[in-house]
C-alpha positions, 0 to 999 in steps of 0.5 A, spaced: 541 630 912 536 627 906 533 632 901 527 630 903 528 633 910 532 640 907 528 647 907 525 650 901 529 655 898 536 653 901 541 651 896 545 645 898 550 641 896 549 633 894 554 629 899 552 623 896 546 618 892 545 611 896 540 607 893 538 602 888 544 603 881 537 604 877 535 610 881 542 613 882 543 613 874 536 617 874 539 622 878 545 622 874 542 623 868 538 630 871 545 632 874 544 631 881 551 628 883 556 628 889 558 636 888 553 639 884 548 645 888 541 643 888 535 646 891 528 645 893 523 650 889 517 647 892 513 641 895 507 638 894 505 633 898 510 628 897 513 631 891 519 635 890 520 640 884 528 641 885 533 646 880 540 643 879 544 647 874 538 652 872 533 646 871 526 644 875 526 637 875 520 633 879 522 627 883 517 623 888 519 623 896 523 616 895 528 619 890 528 625 895 531 620 901 537 617 897 540 624 895 545 626 902 545 633 902 549 639 907 
């Protein structure tokens, strides 16, 4: 399932990231890569606040849709 369909405050593991190369590189720079744990802290409109490695980041729905989690 994609991160955009995930439940809030539940920890997920990133399975893959499938998107344009620049988007994948951006997420990798945040520490979001295969095998990493990610949690949605909040969702406001089409923006997500996520927690990766004890850091919080804001991403839009387009980025959340390319992150596959389990």
